[in-house]
N, C-alpha and C positions, 0 to 999 in steps of 0.2 A: 473600448469595451469595458475596461476595468475602472474607468473614471469615477463611477459612483461607489466603488469599493476601495476606499483609501487605504485600508489595512491589508489588502491582499497583494502579495508579491510571490512570484514563482521563481524558484531556483532550479535549474535543470542540471542534473549530475549524470555522469556516465559518458559513454562514447556516443557520438552522433552517427546516425545511419541514414541510409537511403539518400534522399536529395536534400537533407538538412545539413547546414554548415554553420560555423561560428558567425559568419557574415549575417545570417538570418536574425541574429540577436543584437546586432549593432543598432543603436538608437532607441532600443526598447527601454522603457523606464521601470516597468513592473515585472519583466521577465529577463533573467540573465542565465547565461551558460557558465557553469562552474567547473566542468570537466570531471574526470574520474576521481574516485575516492578510494584511498587505501582501506583494505578490510578492517584494519585495526582502528580506524576512525569512524566507521559506519555508525555504531550505536550512539556515540557522543554527538555526531552530526544529526542523526535522526531525532534525538532527544531535544535538539534546539529548534525543532519545527513543530507546527501544529497538526499537519496532516501529510500523508503521502499521496501524491498524484501519480497514477500509473495508467495513462490512457493508451494502453497497448492495442495494437491490431496486427501484431507479428504472427504469421502463420504457425511458427514453431513454438509459440508461447505455451509453457507448461505451468509449473508451480514456481513462480519467481521467488527466490530466496529473500528478496527485499521486502516482500509482504510479511514473511515470518519475522524478519528483523524489525519491522515496524510494530508488529504485535508485541514483540519483546519489550519495547519501550512504551507500550500502551497507546499507540498512535492509530487514529482512524485512517481509513483509506478511501480514496475516490479512484475507482478503476473502471475499465470497460467490462461489459458483459460479453466476454470473449474467451473462447477456448475453456481452459480449466479454472479461470479466475473466479467465476461464481461458486465454485466448490470450496474456495477458501476465504472469500469475502462475501458476507451477506449483509442484510440491512441492520443487523445488530452491531456490526463493526465498521460499516462503511456505506458508501453510496456507489451503486453500479450504474453506469451510463452506457449508451450505445457507442460503438466505434465511430470515429470521425465526427462526433457530435459536440462541437465547440460550445454551442448554446447550453447543452446539458451540463457540460463541465463547468461553465460559468455559474449556472444555477446551483450546482452542488457546492461549489466553493462559497458562494454567497450565502447559502443556507447554513453552512457550517459556521460562518463568521457572524451571522445575525441571530442565530437561535442558540443561546448558551445551554439551555436544557437539552436540546437535541444533540449538540456537540458533546456535552458531558456524558450522555447516554452512549454515544458512539465510542467514547474513550473507555467506558466501563465494558462495553462489548468487546473492544480490542483487547483489553486486559483478560477477559474471559477466554477469548480465542487463543491468547498466549498460552494459557494453561492447556487447552485442547491440543495444541501443536507442540508442546514442550517435549524435549527428548526424555525427560523423567517420566512423563505420562506414557509415551510410546515404548520406552524400555520396560515399564511395568506391564503394559499390554502384551509385549513379546514374551516376557517371563511367564505371564499367566497362560498364554497360548501354549508355550512349551510344556508347562506343567499339565495342561489338559491332554496333550498328546501322550505324555508319559503315562498318565493315569489310565488312559484308554487302552494302552498296550499291556497293562498289568491286570 
């Protein structure tokens, strides 16, 4: 499937779940399992990649921290239109695909690698989302909220 995308390679990090095992990666040339990553290494590791792939269909998926980590390094995201993910990833910062849709995942990766202007726009969008989700921004929002409550009481 990736034969015509010579520059695409996928590294899988984290713990394997469900019916997936390391054996499933044996013999694959463009996809490899790399295992868990220590938190202290996450940002440096992310910065060495072009995009985050998160094709989740986990019933308990909420707001995965790795998305915010990717934004922190200005990285676009390809993820599923699943649970809360569309609340934090939109078409300004990534590509949303349907769950279990390998063809859409392939097309999204291909588009990012073939359209430099599009990819650059997604990087800019990811950098903007970084600001929207930063702790400085939300700390400021909280302080502003607290001030408004105090002002209403007086």
